[in-house]
C-alpha angles and dihedrals in degrees: 000000000000124000096254105156139134117226121216122192145133135249107265116131104250127044094355096054092039090054091051091051091045092051091051092047090050095042093240123151111256143167141123143153130304131182119279111271095031093104098036105030128108092284102031121201115250110265090227086084092069095217127155124218122240120230092258139038097245116116091213091063090059092045091053091046092051092050090048093051095048135070095224141001129233118194123197123196134155094222125054096253125067115216138183117002092354090058090045090053089059091047093049092047092052091046090052090046093243125141117261131187124191117196127180135180094268092057108106112228095010093167091050090051090052091050092049090048093051091046095046094053097029089230118196100160108047125184108211121189141141146141126345123243089245091059098037114015111214096023092119092054092048091050093050092046088053091048089049089057091046093050095046090052092050091046090058094053120097118238 
């Protein structure tokens, strides 16, 4: 099985932005929703991220839209408890009866759990979110290191 997946996320600095950069580096399709004003505000987000703005400025509107447009949600945090928009993503996914997986740094074999999750639900449009760098410094790097291990495992699998 090849790692053919589209990644959906928002624009927050942390897991979301790290996932966008990782998708670009790995030539994976990506996109998603971000709050109104993110693309056109005083410090606009680079259009390379291929995000669309929601009708309003609330981050939770973009989180809900990203959950809606995906088949499953993956949440990355450093600590064992998701908070803020990352916690809401899990809530929205459960409400919409979509699979959700939360991994944090203390989870043994996080990359293996992600692989099992993607295989179990045959996910092709994955919403990836998590903590911000302001809340958990280094969370973006940890998420991309985990995704690197996931991708290298998928790349080694035969079709």
